[in-house]
C-alpha positions in Angstrom: 16.2 -103.0 -59.7 14.6 -101.9 -56.5 16.3 -100.9 -53.3 15.5 -100.4 -49.7 17.8 -97.4 -49.6 16.1 -94.1 -49.9 16.5 -92.4 -53.2 16.6 -88.6 -53.8 16.7 -86.4 -56.8 18.3 -82.9 -56.7 17.9 -80.7 -59.7 20.6 -78.2 -60.5 22.9 -80.3 -58.4 26.2 -79.5 -60.1 27.0 -76.4 -58.0 25.9 -74.2 -55.1 22.9 -75.2 -53.0 22.1 -78.2 -55.2 25.6 -79.6 -54.8 25.6 -79.1 -51.1 22.0 -80.6 -50.7 23.2 -83.6 -52.7 26.2 -84.0 -50.3 24.1 -83.7 -47.1 21.4 -86.1 -48.3 24.0 -88.6 -49.3 25.6 -88.2 -45.8 22.2 -89.2 -44.4 22.4 -92.5 -46.4 20.3 -91.5 -49.5 21.2 -92.6 -53.0 21.3 -89.2 -54.6 20.6 -88.6 -58.3 22.4 -85.3 -59.0 20.9 -83.8 -62.1 22.4 -81.1 -64.2 21.6 -79.6 -67.6 25.3 -79.7 -68.5 26.4 -83.4 -68.7 30.1 -82.7 -68.1 29.5 -80.5 -65.1 27.0 -82.9 -63.6 29.5 -85.8 -63.9 32.3 -83.8 -62.4 30.1 -82.8 -59.4 29.0 -86.4 -58.8 32.6 -87.6 -59.1 33.7 -85.1 -56.5 31.1 -86.4 -54.0 31.9 -90.0 -54.9 35.5 -89.2 -53.9 34.2 -88.3 -50.5 32.7 -91.8 -50.3 29.1 -90.7 -51.0 26.5 -92.6 -53.0 25.8 -90.0 -55.7 25.2 -90.5 -59.4 24.9 -87.9 -62.2 21.9 -87.6 -64.6 21.5 -85.1 -67.4 18.2 -83.2 -67.0 16.7 -80.3 -68.9 13.8 -79.1 -66.7 12.4 -77.1 -69.6 11.8 -80.3 -71.5 8.8 -82.6 -71.0 10.7 -85.5 -72.7 13.8 -85.0 -70.5 11.7 -85.0 -67.4 9.8 -88.1 -68.4 13.0 -89.9 -69.3 14.3 -89.2 -65.8 11.2 -90.8 -64.3 11.7 -93.9 -66.5 15.3 -94.2 -65.5 14.5 -94.0 -61.8 11.6 -96.5 -62.2 13.8 -99.0 -64.0 16.8 -98.6 -61.7 15.2 -98.2 -58.3 11.5 -98.6 -58.6 10.7 -95.7 -56.4 11.6 -92.1 -55.3 11.6 -90.8 -51.8 12.7 -87.2 -52.1 12.8 -84.5 -54.7 14.6 -81.2 -54.3 13.5 -78.8 -57.0 16.6 -76.5 -56.8 17.3 -75.7 -60.5 16.6 -72.1 -61.2 17.9 -69.0 -63.0 18.3 -65.3 -62.3 18.7 -63.4 -65.5 17.0 -60.0 -64.8 20.4 -58.2 -64.6 21.4 -59.6 -68.0 18.4 -57.9 -69.7 19.6 -54.4 -69.0 16.3 -53.4 -67.4 16.0 -51.7 -64.0 12.5 -53.0 -63.2 9.2 -54.2 -64.4 8.5 -50.9 -66.2 11.1 -51.7 -68.9 11.8 -55.4 -68.5 11.6 -57.6 -71.6 8.8 -60.1 -71.7 11.3 -62.7 -73.0 13.2 -62.4 -69.7 10.0 -63.1 -67.8 9.1 -66.0 -70.0 12.5 -67.6 -69.9 12.7 -67.3 -66.1 9.2 -68.6 -65.5 9.8 -71.5 -67.9 12.7 -72.8 -65.7 11.8 -71.6 -62.2 8.0 -72.5 -62.4 7.1 -74.7 -65.3 10.3 -76.6 -64.9 9.3 -77.5 -61.3 5.8 -78.5 -62.5 7.2 -80.7 -65.3 9.7 -82.6 -63.1 7.3 -82.9 -60.2 4.5 -84.2 -62.4 6.9 -86.8 -63.9 8.1 -88.0 -60.5 5.1 -88.0 -58.3 3.9 -91.4 -59.6 7.1 -93.0 -58.2 6.2 -91.6 -54.8 2.5 -92.6 -55.0 3.5 -96.2 -55.6 4.9 -96.4 -52.1 2.7 -93.9 -50.4 5.7 -91.8 -49.4 7.4 -88.7 -50.8 9.0 -85.4 -49.8 9.1 -82.5 -52.3 11.1 -79.4 -51.5 10.8 -76.3 -53.8 13.7 -73.9 -53.4 12.1 -70.5 -53.4 13.2 -67.1 -52.1 12.2 -64.3 -49.8 12.1 -62.2 -52.9 8.9 -64.0 -53.8 7.1 -63.1 -50.6 4.0 -61.0 -51.3 4.1 -59.7 -47.7 7.5 -58.1 -48.4 7.3 -57.5 -52.1 9.5 -54.7 -53.5 10.6 -53.5 -56.9 13.4 -54.8 -59.1 14.3 -58.2 -60.4 10.7 -58.8 -61.7 11.4 -62.1 -63.5 12.9 -63.7 -60.5 10.4 -62.2 -58.0 7.4 -63.3 -60.1 8.8 -66.7 -60.7 9.3 -67.4 -57.0 5.9 -66.0 -56.0 4.4 -68.4 -58.6 6.5 -71.2 -57.3 5.1 -70.7 -53.8 1.6 -71.0 -55.3 2.6 -74.2 -57.1 3.8 -75.6 -53.7 0.5 -74.8 -52.1 -1.5 -76.4 -54.9 0.6 -79.6 -55.0 0.4 -79.9 -51.3 -3.4 -79.5 -51.2 -4.0 -82.0 -54.0 -1.6 -84.6 -52.4 -3.3 -84.5 -48.9 -3.6 -88.1 -47.6 -0.9 -89.5 -49.9 2.0 -89.0 -47.4 3.7 -86.9 -50.0 4.7 -83.7 -48.3 5.4 -80.5 -50.3 7.0 -77.4 -49.0 8.8 -74.3 -50.1 12.0 -73.0 -48.6 13.9 -69.7 -48.6 17.5 -70.7 -48.0 18.6 -67.2 -47.2 21.5 -65.3 -48.7 24.2 -67.9 -49.4 27.7 -67.8 -50.8 27.0 -69.3 -54.2 27.5 -68.2 -57.8 24.1 -66.6 -57.6 24.4 -65.2 -54.1 27.9 -63.9 -54.4 30.9 -63.8 -52.1 29.4 -61.2 -49.7 26.6 -63.5 -48.6 26.7 -64.3 -44.9 25.7 -68.0 -45.1 27.7 -71.0 -46.2 26.2 -73.5 -48.6 25.9 -76.0 -45.7 24.0 -73.5 -43.6 21.8 -72.6 -46.6 20.7 -76.2 -47.2 20.0 -77.1 -43.6 16.2 -76.4 -44.0 16.1 -77.9 -47.4 17.5 -81.2 -46.1 15.2 -81.1 -43.0 12.2 -80.7 -45.2 13.4 -83.5 -47.6 13.6 -85.9 -44.6 10.4 -85.0 -42.7 8.7 -87.7 -40.7 5.2 -89.0 -41.7 3.5 -86.5 -39.5 5.5 -83.6 -40.9 4.1 -80.3 -42.3 3.0 -79.8 -45.8 2.1 -76.7 -47.8 4.5 -74.5 -45.8 7.1 -71.8 -46.6 10.2 -72.0 -44.3 13.4 -70.3 -43.5 15.8 -71.5 -40.8 13.3 -74.4 -40.1 10.7 -71.8 -39.1 7.5 -71.0 -41.1 7.5 -67.6 -42.8 4.7 -65.5 -44.4 3.9 -66.0 -48.0 
């Protein structure tokens, strides 16, 4: 089944920024596929948004699995025949769980696990879904990064998370360069410090404020920017 309605995928959509991005895109008329690794949590999140009258469905996705990513692409192709926007929001922060204070004593397993989700996961899902965008010569890809990955302001601590977000920014630039001329725009965003499970209760920004730039980039017009890194809708240094 194909549709004239725009279709968006949000990874890690069962809570926090992913949940709010799903809500805001649906409010703009998108059919949103809210993905979550946990099937029950994904369904509960989608049902909450459906209760608000929004067009959101749940789909179980493991971004660390090639098969799961390809199955998502097949599902979208069969149901909708296209994809307009992809928000790569799924990510983990597990440095504090390893007991290390920095890169001097961090466990390689912590780095590998973080990079597998935060970097390779984005590559897997994006590779699987780009053909659905190429079919219609239109697509918007937003990679949720962090100021902690900025080389211009790099500090110590949280090495797994920092390295993964720096690498994610590189992935953004590479995809954007290779997709020039396809009308598929690829950008990174730092949402800022947001009140989520990851950000904590002391964060100054609400989830709605945090996703503003994410949604803006996911809905860019055809002459929009690509290969950029943004915060508060303004470009920032890599």
